[in-house]
Z-matrix of the N, CA and C atoms (Angstrom, degrees):
N
C 1 1.463
C 2 1.520 1 109.85
N 3 1.339 2 116.69 1 -36.21
C 4 1.507 3 116.00 2 176.68
C 5 1.515 4 111.00 3 -63.75
N 6 1.297 5 116.89 4 -35.06
C 7 1.454 6 118.95 5 178.33
C 8 1.538 7 109.92 6 -67.92
N 9 1.333 8 115.27 7 -40.31
C 10 1.497 9 118.47 8 178.09
C 11 1.528 10 110.22 9 -62.36
N 12 1.341 11 119.19 10 -35.22
C 13 1.413 12 121.65 11 178.48
C 14 1.536 13 112.05 12 -70.24
N 15 1.326 14 118.61 13 -21.60
C 16 1.422 15 119.81 14 173.15
C 17 1.503 16 111.52 15 -65.93
N 18 1.337 17 116.86 16 -32.38
C 19 1.466 18 122.98 17 178.56
C 20 1.540 19 113.32 18 -87.32
N 21 1.279 20 116.05 19 -30.73
C 22 1.439 21 123.20 20 178.34
C 23 1.491 22 114.18 21 -131.98
N 24 1.291 23 117.63 22 67.52
C 25 1.523 24 121.33 23 -170.84
C 26 1.572 25 113.41 24 -66.75
N 27 1.317 26 118.84 25 -10.21
C 28 1.419 27 117.44 26 -179.84
C 29 1.564 28 111.49 27 -110.99
N 30 1.290 29 119.77 28 10.79
C 31 1.416 30 125.45 29 179.18
C 32 1.533 31 110.96 30 -79.75
N 33 1.325 32 115.86 31 103.60
C 34 1.483 33 120.16 32 -176.36
C 35 1.503 34 112.50 33 -64.35
N 36 1.346 35 119.87 34 -32.03
C 37 1.415 36 121.14 35 178.28
C 38 1.516 37 112.88 36 -62.77
N 39 1.306 38 116.68 37 -37.48
C 40 1.498 39 119.89 38 178.88
C 41 1.508 40 107.78 39 -65.54
N 42 1.339 41 119.61 40 -40.30
C 43 1.482 42 122.61 41 176.05
C 44 1.536 43 109.05 42 -55.10
N 45 1.324 44 115.61 43 -46.28
C 46 1.469 45 120.62 44 179.93
C 47 1.526 46 111.40 45 -61.30
N 48 1.296 47 116.51 46 -45.41
C 49 1.460 48 119.65 47 178.76
C 50 1.563 49 111.35 48 -62.34
N 51 1.319 50 116.89 49 -39.87
C 52 1.464 51 122.48 50 175.65
C 53 1.499 52 109.57 51 -61.88
N 54 1.319 53 117.67 52 -41.35
C 55 1.480 54 120.51 53 175.77
C 56 1.467 55 113.14 54 -57.55
N 57 1.342 56 116.05 55 -43.99
C 58 1.498 57 119.88 56 -179.87
C 59 1.560 58 109.86 57 -66.85
N 60 1.302 59 115.48 58 -36.90
C 61 1.499 60 117.21 59 175.63
C 62 1.505 61 112.36 60 -63.65
N 63 1.329 62 114.65 61 -44.82
C 64 1.468 63 117.01 62 175.64
C 65 1.537 64 113.13 63 -61.40
N 66 1.329 65 116.79 64 -40.35
C 67 1.449 66 121.28 65 178.22
C 68 1.527 67 111.09 66 -62.97
N 69 1.311 68 116.99 67 -48.04
C 70 1.454 69 119.90 68 -179.58
C 71 1.517 70 113.93 69 -67.85
N 72 1.355 71 114.33 70 -20.70
C 73 1.514 72 119.70 71 174.65
C 74 1.519 73 110.55 72 -87.45
N 75 1.310 74 115.73 73 5.54
C 76 1.475 75 121.69 74 -176.34
C 77 1.537 76 114.83 75 64.58
N 78 1.319 77 115.57 76 23.12
C 79 1.430 78 120.52 77 174.25
C 80 1.558 79 106.51 78 -97.16
N 81 1.324 80 115.89 79 70.27
C 82 1.446 81 123.01 80 -171.00
C 83 1.540 82 109.60 81 -65.01
N 84 1.339 83 116.95 82 -45.92
C 85 1.462 84 119.78 83 179.05
C 86 1.528 85 111.12 84 -60.75
N 87 1.299 86 117.48 85 -39.27
C 88 1.481 87 121.13 86 -179.83
C 89 1.530 88 111.20 87 -67.46
N 90 1.336 89 119.35 88 -28.05
C 91 1.445 90 121.70 89 -178.05
C 92 1.522 91 111.99 90 -71.95
N 93 1.314 92 118.05 91 -25.52
C 94 1.474 93 122.25 92 -174.25
C 95 1.490 94 112.12 93 -55.11
N 96 1.331 95 118.75 94 -49.52
C 97 1.451 96 121.32 95 -174.59
C 98 1.556 97 109.70 96 -71.49
N 99 1.290 98 116.67 97 -35.48
C 100 1.508 99 119.60 98 177.47
C 101 1.512 100 109.44 99 -64.71
N 102 1.323 101 117.80 100 -49.84
C 103 1.485 102 121.52 101 -179.91
C 104 1.555 103 108.91 102 -61.85
N 105 1.330 104 117.87 103 -41.88
C 106 1.447 105 120.63 104 -178.08
C 107 1.566 106 109.10 105 -58.83
N 108 1.291 107 116.34 106 -45.65
C 109 1.489 108 121.09 107 -180.00
C 110 1.557 109 109.35 108 -63.82
N 111 1.338 110 116.19 109 -41.56
C 112 1.476 111 120.78 110 -178.55
C 113 1.538 112 111.44 111 -65.60
N 114 1.334 113 117.57 112 -42.25
C 115 1.459 114 121.47 113 -171.97
C 116 1.468 115 113.48 114 -91.10
N 117 1.306 116 117.34 115 -53.98
C 118 1.439 117 124.08 116 -173.23
C 119 1.507 118 113.32 117 -97.67
N 120 1.313 119 116.85 118 -15.15
C 121 1.447 120 121.64 119 -175.84
C 122 1.521 121 107.21 120 85.48
N 123 1.338 122 114.66 121 167.41
C 124 1.474 123 120.08 122 178.33
C 125 1.512 124 106.86 123 -161.69
N 126 1.301 125 113.44 124 168.99
C 127 1.458 126 120.56 125 175.69
C 128 1.510 127 111.18 126 -141.26
N 129 1.302 128 115.23 127 164.90
C 130 1.444 129 121.14 128 169.86
C 131 1.530 130 112.30 129 55.41
N 132 1.324 131 115.42 130 -133.00
C 133 1.427 132 122.42 131 -172.68
C 134 1.558 133 110.95 132 -57.61
N 135 1.308 134 116.76 133 -36.64
C 136 1.457 135 118.10 134 -179.07
C 137 1.495 136 113.44 135 -62.64
N 138 1.356 137 117.82 136 -28.06
C 139 1.465 138 118.30 137 176.67
C 140 1.544 139 111.84 138 -69.23
N 141 1.317 140 114.68 139 -32.33
C 142 1.479 141 118.20 140 175.29
C 143 1.516 142 109.51 141 -71.17
N 144 1.324 143 118.98 142 -40.70
C 145 1.457 144 121.51 143 176.51
C 146 1.513 145 109.35 144 -61.05
N 147 1.299 146 117.60 145 -39.18
C 148 1.440 147 122.63 146 -179.95
C 149 1.510 148 112.94 147 -64.85
N 150 1.351 149 115.03 148 -23.54
C 151 1.469 150 118.52 149 176.61
C 152 1.514 151 112.57 150 -89.39
N 153 1.346 152 115.48 151 5.03
C 154 1.461 153 118.96 152 175.95
C 155 1.549 154 114.04 153 90.94
N 156 1.362 155 113.67 154 12.07
C 157 1.494 156 117.62 155 178.00
C 158 1.504 157 108.51 156 -94.77
N 159 1.333 158 115.24 157 158.57
C 160 1.476 159 118.24 158 176.92
C 161 1.540 160 111.11 159 -85.65
N 162 1.310 161 116.32 160 -14.38
C 163 1.481 162 123.34 161 172.82
C 164 1.543 163 108.76 162 -170.05
N 165 1.306 164 116.69 163 174.90
C 166 1.435 165 119.53 164 178.15
C 167 1.532 166 110.07 165 -84.39
N 168 1.342 167 116.17 166 139.19
C 169 1.429 168 123.43 167 -179.54
C 170 1.551 169 107.42 168 -122.76
N 171 1.369 170 114.95 169 80.65
C 172 1.495 171 118.81 170 -179.47
C 173 1.500 172 115.40 171 -54.87
N 174 1.332 173 117.57 172 -35.46
C 175 1.477 174 120.48 173 178.02
C 176 1.483 175 113.98 174 -63.31
N 177 1.360 176 117.27 175 -22.11
C 178 1.439 177 122.17 176 178.63
C 179 1.553 178 112.27 177 -101.09
N 180 1.335 179 115.46 178 9.00
C 181 1.436 180 120.31 179 178.78
C 182 1.533 181 112.78 180 84.98
N 183 1.288 182 118.63 181 9.66
C 184 1.459 183 123.34 182 178.97
C 185 1.539 184 112.13 183 -96.02
N 186 1.254 185 113.61 184 68.98
C 187 1.535 186 120.85 185 -175.18
C 188 1.539 187 110.45 186 -79.82
N 189 1.298 188 115.54 187 152.57
C 190 1.472 189 118.53 188 173.74
C 191 1.541 190 110.08 189 -71.13
N 192 1.290 191 117.16 190 146.49
C 193 1.438 192 121.01 191 -179.43
C 194 1.515 193 110.31 192 -137.68
N 195 1.308 194 114.90 193 154.31
C 196 1.468 195 123.84 194 175.08
C 197 1.533 196 105.93 195 -85.14
N 198 1.325 197 114.41 196 126.00
C 199 1.514 198 120.74 197 178.55
C 200 1.518 199 107.44 198 -117.86
N 201 1.305 200 114.68 199 130.36
C 202 1.482 201 119.26 200 174.28
C 203 1.536 202 108.72 201 -94.37
N 204 1.299 203 116.00 202 131.45
C 205 1.470 204 119.47 203 -179.46
C 206 1.557 205 113.84 204 -68.22
N 207 1.285 206 115.09 205 158.75
C 208 1.445 207 122.23 206 -179.32
C 209 1.503 208 110.50 207 -92.97
N 210 1.330 209 119.52 208 136.10
C 211 1.471 210 119.92 209 173.94
C 212 1.500 211 110.12 210 -68.76
N 213 1.298 212 115.21 211 155.49
C 214 1.480 213 120.06 212 178.82
C 215 1.530 214 108.48 213 -70.76
N 216 1.330 215 113.99 214 134.82
C 217 1.474 216 121.04 215 -175.50
C 218 1.544 217 106.68 216 -162.48
N 219 1.327 218 117.64 217 170.09
C 220 1.455 219 118.49 218 -179.02
C 221 1.518 220 113.92 219 -56.05
N 222 1.336 221 118.09 220 -30.33
C 223 1.497 222 118.43 221 -178.59
C 224 1.508 223 111.53 222 -92.50
N 225 1.338 224 119.46 223 -1.07
C 226 1.494 225 119.17 224 178.12
C 227 1.526 226 111.93 225 -123.72
N 228 1.322 227 118.66 226 -7.51
C 229 1.446 228 120.49 227 -177.06
C 230 1.541 229 112.84 228 -57.00
N 231 1.292 230 118.74 229 -31.79
C 232 1.441 231 123.46 230 179.26
C 233 1.544 232 109.70 231 -61.01
N 234 1.284 233 117.67 232 -37.41
C 235 1.485 234 121.47 233 177.21
C 236 1.497 235 110.90 234 -63.66
N 237 1.398 236 115.71 235 -40.09
C 238 1.447 237 120.66 236 -176.70
C 239 1.555 238 110.45 237 -67.68
N 240 1.373 239 115.18 238 -56.89
C 241 1.520 240 114.26 239 -175.67
C 242 1.497 241 112.51 240 -69.10
N 243 1.337 242 120.39 241 -27.21
C 244 1.444 243 121.51 242 176.17
C 245 1.502 244 109.40 243 -69.17
N 246 1.287 245 119.13 244 -45.63
C 247 1.456 246 124.36 245 179.38
C 248 1.576 247 110.67 246 -61.08
N 249 1.349 248 115.88 247 -45.46
C 250 1.440 249 118.10 248 175.45
C 251 1.482 250 113.13 249 -61.38
N 252 1.328 251 118.73 250 -40.47
C 253 1.472 252 123.25 251 176.65
C 254 1.535 253 112.69 252 -60.45
N 255 1.347 254 113.64 253 -43.92
C 256 1.478 255 116.46 254 179.04
C 257 1.526 256 110.92 255 -64.27
N 258 1.307 257 116.93 256 -43.28
C 259 1.474 258 119.41 257 179.86
C 260 1.520 259 110.67 258 -61.63
N 261 1.305 260 116.18 259 -43.03
C 262 1.512 261 119.49 260 178.85
C 263 1.539 262 109.57 261 -64.79
N 264 1.298 263 117.14 262 -48.17
C 265 1.459 264 122.14 263 -175.13
C 266 1.529 265 111.69 264 -63.18
N 267 1.312 266 116.46 265 -34.07
C 268 1.500 267 119.14 266 -178.82
C 269 1.511 268 112.44 267 -90.72
N 270 1.328 269 117.36 268 3.23
C 271 1.466 270 119.78 269 179.59
C 272 1.523 271 109.99 270 -75.21
N 273 1.330 272 112.51 271 139.37
C 274 1.461 273 121.20 272 175.41
C 275 1.536 274 107.87 273 -132.38
N 276 1.315 275 119.16 274 161.39
C 277 1.459 276 119.16 275 179.93
C 278 1.525 277 113.69 276 -50.32
N 279 1.318 278 119.70 277 -37.83
C 280 1.488 279 120.96 278 -176.28
C 281 1.529 280 109.90 279 -97.96
N 282 1.322 281 119.07 280 -0.19
C 283 1.508 282 123.09 281 177.44
C 284 1.502 283 106.01 282 -143.50
N 285 1.327 284 114.52 283 68.03
C 286 1.460 285 120.12 284 -173.84
C 287 1.521 286 111.55 285 -88.31
N 288 1.323 287 116.53 286 114.09
C 289 1.444 288 123.16 287 -179.36
C 290 1.540 289 112.52 288 -102.91
N 291 1.321 290 114.09 289 17.01
C 292 1.464 291 121.10 290 -174.09
C 293 1.540 292 113.88 291 -67.83
N 294 1.279 293 117.35 292 -35.09
C 295 1.453 294 119.31 293 -178.36
C 296 1.585 295 111.36 294 -57.38
N 297 1.314 296 116.77 295 -54.61
C 298 1.474 297 115.80 296 175.99
C 299 1.515 298 113.47 297 -66.70
N 300 1.356 299 117.72 298 -31.30
C 301 1.488 300 118.43 299 175.32
C 302 1.492 301 112.24 300 -63.49
N 303 1.325 302 118.11 301 -41.56
C 304 1.450 303 120.55 302 -178.74
C 305 1.520 304 110.86 303 -71.16
N 306 1.299 305 117.89 304 -30.41
C 307 1.486 306 121.50 305 174.58
C 308 1.539 307 108.65 306 -64.34
N 309 1.300 308 116.45 307 -44.59
C 310 1.452 309 121.34 308 -178.94
C 311 1.554 310 109.16 309 -65.52
N 312 1.313 311 116.78 310 -44.07
C 313 1.470 312 119.54 311 179.05
C 314 1.526 313 111.52 312 -60.98
N 315 1.344 314 114.83 313 -35.41
C 316 1.453 315 121.48 314 176.87
C 317 1.536 316 110.28 315 -63.30
N 318 1.303 317 116.38 316 -44.98
C 319 1.482 318 120.10 317 -179.65
C 320 1.522 319 110.38 318 -66.66
N 321 1.329 320 117.45 319 -34.83
C 322 1.501 321 121.59 320 -179.94
C 323 1.565 322 107.44 321 -66.60
N 324 1.351 323 116.21 322 -46.73
C 325 1.424 324 121.18 323 -178.97
C 326 1.571 325 109.04 324 -61.22
N 327 1.325 326 116.81 325 -43.20
C 328 1.446 327 119.91 326 178.72
C 329 1.523 328 112.19 327 -60.66
N 330 1.288 329 116.63 328 -43.11
C 331 1.458 330 122.79 329 177.59
C 332 1.535 331 111.76 330 -61.92
N 333 1.341 332 115.23 331 -47.21
C 334 1.485 333 120.04 332 177.79
C 335 1.527 334 110.37 333 -59.61
N 336 1.316 335 117.39 334 -41.67
C 337 1.481 336 121.39 335 -179.17
C 338 1.511 337 111.14 336 -71.01
N 339 1.300 338 116.53 337 -36.53
C 340 1.458 339 119.14 338 -177.18
C 341 1.521 340 113.89 339 -75.80
N 342 1.300 341 116.51 340 -26.92
C 343 1.485 342 122.40 341 -177.10
C 344 1.500 343 112.46 342 -130.38
N 345 1.294 344 120.72 343 60.48
C 346 1.482 345 122.21 344 -172.62
C 347 1.528 346 112.91 345 -61.07
N 348 1.336 347 117.57 346 -34.40
C 349 1.449 348 118.38 347 -178.18
C 350 1.539 349 112.54 348 -69.44
N 351 1.315 350 116.89 349 -30.94
C 352 1.468 351 121.86 350 179.95
C 353 1.531 352 111.20 351 -65.73
N 354 1.330 353 114.97 352 -29.12
C 355 1.493 354 117.88 353 -172.92
C 356 1.521 355 111.95 354 -116.82
N 357 1.312 356 119.95 355 17.57
C 358 1.462 357 122.26 356 -175.03
C 359 1.489 358 112.88 357 -53.04
N 360 1.309 359 118.69 358 -40.65
C 361 1.458 360 121.71 359 -176.48
C 362 1.532 361 112.59 360 -76.35
N 363 1.320 362 119.79 361 -32.41
C 364 1.430 363 121.51 362 -175.95
C 365 1.486 364 118.18 363 -109.38
N 366 1.338 365 116.42 364 -1.37
C 367 1.457 366 121.92 365 -172.89
C 368 1.548 367 112.03 366 -54.93
N 369 1.324 368 117.87 367 -48.72
C 370 1.480 369 120.21 368 -177.12
C 371 1.561 370 111.27 369 -62.39
N 372 1.284 371 115.93 370 -40.04
C 373 1.462 372 119.86 371 176.93
C 374 1.509 373 111.55 372 -60.19
N 375 1.377 374 115.48 373 -50.05
C 376 1.455 375 122.41 374 179.27
C 377 1.558 376 110.59 375 -59.01
N 378 1.284 377 116.43 376 -46.31
C 379 1.474 378 121.19 377 178.25
C 380 1.512 379 111.10 378 -58.03
N 381 1.328 380 116.83 379 -46.08
C 382 1.483 381 120.01 380 177.69
C 383 1.506 382 113.50 381 -60.61
N 384 1.331 383 116.31 382 -37.56
C 385 1.451 384 119.97 383 178.54
C 386 1.545 385 110.13 384 -66.87
N 387 1.316 386 117.48 385 -47.46
C 388 1.460 387 117.28 386 -177.46
C 389 1.531 388 112.21 387 -71.34
N 390 1.359 389 116.82 388 -30.51
C 391 1.481 390 116.95 389 175.42
C 392 1.503 391 112.54 390 -67.17
N 393 1.313 392 118.16 391 -30.66
C 394 1.465 393 118.53 392 175.46
C 395 1.511 394 110.08 393 -67.82
N 396 1.309 395 117.53 394 -38.41
C 397 1.495 396 120.26 395 176.74
C 398 1.470 397 111.84 396 -66.27
N 399 1.351 398 117.36 397 -40.89
C 400 1.443 399 121.85 398 176.20
C 401 1.535 400 112.96 399 -59.64
N 402 1.340 401 114.05 400 -40.02
C 403 1.446 402 119.64 401 -179.06
C 404 1.529 403 109.84 402 -65.97
N 405 1.291 404 116.99 403 -39.89
C 406 1.495 405 120.11 404 174.02
C 407 1.477 406 111.69 405 -57.63
N 408 1.341 407 116.24 406 -49.07
C 409 1.438 408 120.06 407 -179.53
C 410 1.538 409 112.04 408 -63.98
N 411 1.318 410 117.16 409 -40.17
C 412 1.434 411 120.54 410 175.72
C 413 1.486 412 112.03 411 -57.44
N 414 1.331 413 116.77 412 -40.87
C 415 1.435 414 118.79 413 -179.43
C 416 1.558 415 113.88 414 -68.42
N 417 1.311 416 116.01 415 -21.93
C 418 1.467 417 119.51 416 178.07
C 419 1.513 418 113.86 417 -85.75
N 420 1.302 419 116.64 418 -18.68
C 421 1.464 420 121.40 419 -174.13
C 422 1.580 421 106.88 420 -76.44
N 423 1.285 422 114.79 421 140.03
C 424 1.443 423 120.34 422 -178.78
C 425 1.553 424 112.40 423 -61.97
N 426 1.299 425 115.97 424 -41.27
C 427 1.488 426 118.89 425 -177.72
C 428 1.492 427 113.55 426 -93.89
N 429 1.291 428 118.63 427 11.29
C 430 1.449 429 121.97 428 176.52
C 431 1.537 430 113.01 429 88.83
N 432 1.357 431 118.03 430 -2.64
C 433 1.454 432 122.58 431 178.72
C 434 1.491 433 109.67 432 -114.81
N 435 1.332 434 119.20 433 151.28
C 436 1.428 435 122.20 434 -179.34
C 437 1.549 436 107.78 435 -60.12
N 438 1.375 437 116.47 436 155.68
C 439 1.417 438 120.72 437 179.00
C 440 1.508 439 111.71 438 -62.89
N 441 1.297 440 119.87 439 -25.13
C 442 1.452 441 125.46 440 176.51
C 443 1.527 442 106.49 441 -133.31
N 444 1.318 443 116.93 442 105.61
C 445 1.467 444 117.08 443 -178.13
C 446 1.501 445 111.38 444 -71.85
N 447 1.313 446 118.53 445 160.29
C 448 1.457 447 121.85 446 179.85
C 449 1.528 448 110.35 447 -60.47
N 450 1.329 449 116.89 448 -38.66
C 451 1.456 450 119.43 449 -178.06
C 452 1.533 451 112.56 450 -67.99
N 453 1.354 452 116.54 451 -28.66
C 454 1.441 453 120.06 452 179.03
C 455 1.524 454 113.95 453 -82.00
N 456 1.288 455 116.24 454 -15.27
C 457 1.465 456 120.06 455 -174.06
C 458 1.536 457 109.57 456 -73.39
N 459 1.338 458 113.65 457 140.44
C 460 1.451 459 119.71 458 177.38
C 461 1.505 460 108.27 459 -102.16
N 462 1.357 461 116.35 460 114.68
C 463 1.453 462 119.70 461 -177.98
C 464 1.532 463 108.71 462 -67.43
N 465 1.337 464 117.44 463 150.87
C 466 1.452 465 122.59 464 174.36
C 467 1.524 466 107.24 465 -70.04
N 468 1.320 467 116.80 466 161.78
C 469 1.476 468 119.57 467 177.86
C 470 1.521 469 110.64 468 -60.08
N 471 1.322 470 119.51 469 -31.28
C 472 1.430 471 122.05 470 179.26
C 473 1.532 472 111.15 471 -68.21
N 474 1.339 473 116.84 472 -30.06
C 475 1.473 474 119.70 473 -177.54
C 476 1.519 475 113.51 474 -81.39
N 477 1.342 476 116.38 475 -18.66
C 478 1.397 477 119.18 476 179.71
C 479 1.557 478 111.12 477 83.08
N 480 1.316 479 116.69 478 -168.95
C 481 1.451 480 120.85 479 -176.55
C 482 1.518 481 110.18 480 -125.73
N 483 1.307 482 116.72 481 43.18
C 484 1.480 483 119.53 482 -177.85
C 485 1.536 484 110.60 483 -69.79
N 486 1.327 485 115.29 484 171.00
C 487 1.442 486 123.82 485 179.59
C 488 1.522 487 112.27 486 -57.81
N 489 1.321 488 116.04 487 123.55
C 490 1.461 489 123.54 488 -179.61
C 491 1.534 490 111.08 489 -123.15
N 492 1.329 491 115.38 490 56.69
C 493 1.456 492 119.02 491 -169.94
C 494 1.541 493 114.20 492 -96.07
N 495 1.329 494 118.90 493 -0.54
C 496 1.434 495 118.01 494 -177.36
C 497 1.520 496 112.32 495 -84.70
N 498 1.326 497 118.43 496 130.73
C 499 1.462 498 124.72 497 177.58
C 500 1.509 499 108.13 498 -118.59
N 501 1.353 500 115.79 499 124.50
C 502 1.489 501 116.71 500 179.31
C 503 1.534 502 110.97 501 -67.07
N 504 1.312 503 116.01 502 150.99
C 505 1.409 504 122.07 503 173.90
C 506 1.488 505 110.36 504 -110.07
N 507 1.325 506 119.26 505 142.31
C 508 1.493 507 120.65 506 -178.59
C 509 1.495 508 111.32 507 -69.95
């Protein structure tokens, strides 16, 4: 995937695929920048970090690039829920990444609710994954609730405005 990014350094889908590879290789920290570029987009130094570099090396042809994020859809939802899971799993009391994780989980739920037929086969698995992340975030919250509850989350225009009524319990 890193080689593919040399040829197409602005292809957000390749960043997502690289994030999945990092995740499956248990390089969870490394997957964060790749998923961020794939989902939210990135620019400059972050695009180099998303390619697995420690910084941009223009003299080696590794220039910073503007990346536009991918909307949530059946072929990109894996990037969303995996990224949210990584953020939740790597959250600690002094490095809490639960707010963006909960936002992503909200977008995934909205997508699942808006397009149930598209996800009929994998919906339960996806829900189980995001519920595990929500449980982690709930355990980190001082009052037993995530720092951003599902009801308070504002879905992106791509995610739609489907029913977001599930609240994790600690």
